[in-house]
C-alpha positions in Angstrom: -6.4 4.2 17.9 -9.6 1.9 17.2 -11.5 0.5 19.1 -11.4 -3.6 19.7 -14.1 -6.1 20.0 -14.6 -7.7 23.3 -13.4 -11.0 23.5 -10.9 -10.5 21.6 -12.9 -11.3 18.4 -14.7 -9.5 15.5 -16.4 -9.3 12.8 -15.2 -9.5 9.1 -15.3 -11.4 5.4 -16.0 -10.5 2.0 -18.9 -13.3 1.0 -20.2 -13.7 -2.5 -23.3 -10.5 -1.9 -20.0 -8.1 -0.4 -18.6 -8.8 -4.1 -21.3 -8.0 -6.2 -21.4 -5.4 -5.1 -18.0 -3.5 -4.3 -17.6 -0.1 -4.1 -13.9 2.1 -4.1 -13.1 5.6 -3.0 -8.7 6.7 -3.5 -6.8 7.7 -0.5 -3.3 8.6 0.2 -1.5 6.9 3.3 1.4 8.0 4.8 4.3 6.0 6.8 4.9 7.5 9.9 7.6 10.1 10.4 8.5 9.3 6.5 7.6 12.6 3.8 6.8 9.4 1.5 3.3 8.1 0.9 1.1 6.1 -2.4 -2.2 6.8 -3.2 -4.4 3.2 -3.0 -7.8 2.0 -4.3 -9.8 0.8 -1.5 -12.4 -1.3 -1.1 -14.8 0.2 0.7 -17.4 -2.5 2.8 -20.5 -2.5 5.0 -19.5 -5.2 6.8 -16.8 -4.5 8.1 -15.6 -3.1 11.7 -12.6 -2.4 11.2 -9.5 -1.2 9.0 -7.9 -4.0 7.3 -4.3 -4.4 5.2 -2.8 -7.1 3.6 0.8 -8.1 5.2 1.8 -8.9 1.4 1.3 -5.3 -0.3 2.2 -3.6 3.3 5.8 -5.6 3.3 6.3 -4.6 0.1 5.3 -0.8 0.5 8.3 -1.3 3.1 5.1 -0.3 6.3 6.6 -0.6 9.7 4.9 -3.6 11.4 4.5 -3.0 14.8 3.8 -6.0 17.2 -0.3 -6.1 19.0 -0.1 -7.9 22.0 -2.3 -9.9 21.7 -4.3 -12.3 18.7 -6.9 -10.8 17.3 -9.2 -13.7 16.0 -11.4 -12.6 13.5 -14.9 -14.6 12.3 -17.0 -14.5 8.8 -20.2 -13.4 9.2 -21.3 -17.1 9.6 -19.3 -17.6 12.8 -16.7 -19.6 11.5 -12.8 -18.3 12.0 -11.0 -16.2 9.3 -9.0 -18.7 7.2 -6.2 -15.8 6.7 -5.9 -16.8 11.2 -5.6 -13.7 13.8 -4.8 -10.4 13.4 -1.5 -10.3 15.1 0.7 -6.4 13.7 -0.5 -3.2 12.9 0.7 -0.3 11.1 0.9 3.2 12.3 0.0 5.7 9.1 -2.0 8.8 8.0 -4.5 8.0 6.2 -6.0 11.6 3.4 -9.1 12.1 2.1 -10.8 14.4 1.0 -8.5 17.5 2.8 -9.6 14.9 5.9 -6.1 13.8 7.5 -6.2 10.9 10.7 -3.6 8.9 12.1 -4.6 5.9 12.9 -3.9 2.6 13.3 -4.5 -0.8 11.2 -4.4 -3.9 11.3 -2.6 -6.3 9.2 -4.1 -9.7 7.2 -2.3 -12.3 5.1 -3.7 -12.3 1.3 -6.7 -11.4 0.0 -8.0 -9.0 -2.4 -8.0 -6.0 -1.5 -5.0 -4.0 0.1 -7.5 -1.8 2.1 -10.4 -2.4 3.1 -11.6 0.2 5.5 -15.4 0.3 6.8 -18.2 2.4 5.2 -19.0 3.9 9.0 -15.2 4.7 8.6 -16.0 6.7 5.6 -19.7 8.6 6.4 -18.0 9.5 9.4 -15.2 11.6 7.4 -17.5 12.8 5.0 -19.8 13.8 8.0 -17.1 16.4 9.3 -15.9 17.4 6.1 
């Protein structure tokens, strides 16, 4: 399960500097209890503290949304609340990357440029385990 940040806030932002140095990788995502999966190019974001998926993308791909008990209010690096509003849903998926598989939950956030955003620490951790 993903860790939650104290006081139900988290720092997440794509500012101009991040957009200038986008780093992407391809991962596979499988819905829980289904055989079919998809391969998607994801953004690795050094300022992200959570795994995040576009709500629009998750609905288009027919991921099963799971409502969370308490909304998570995302904050931008400047401290302002993220314009997309709180995270109210997650999806449970299996993530496949270079022979590694992990069952995890990904937070849903409204519209965004990227379908999925992975925190850089996630990738560093999984590369070190390979």
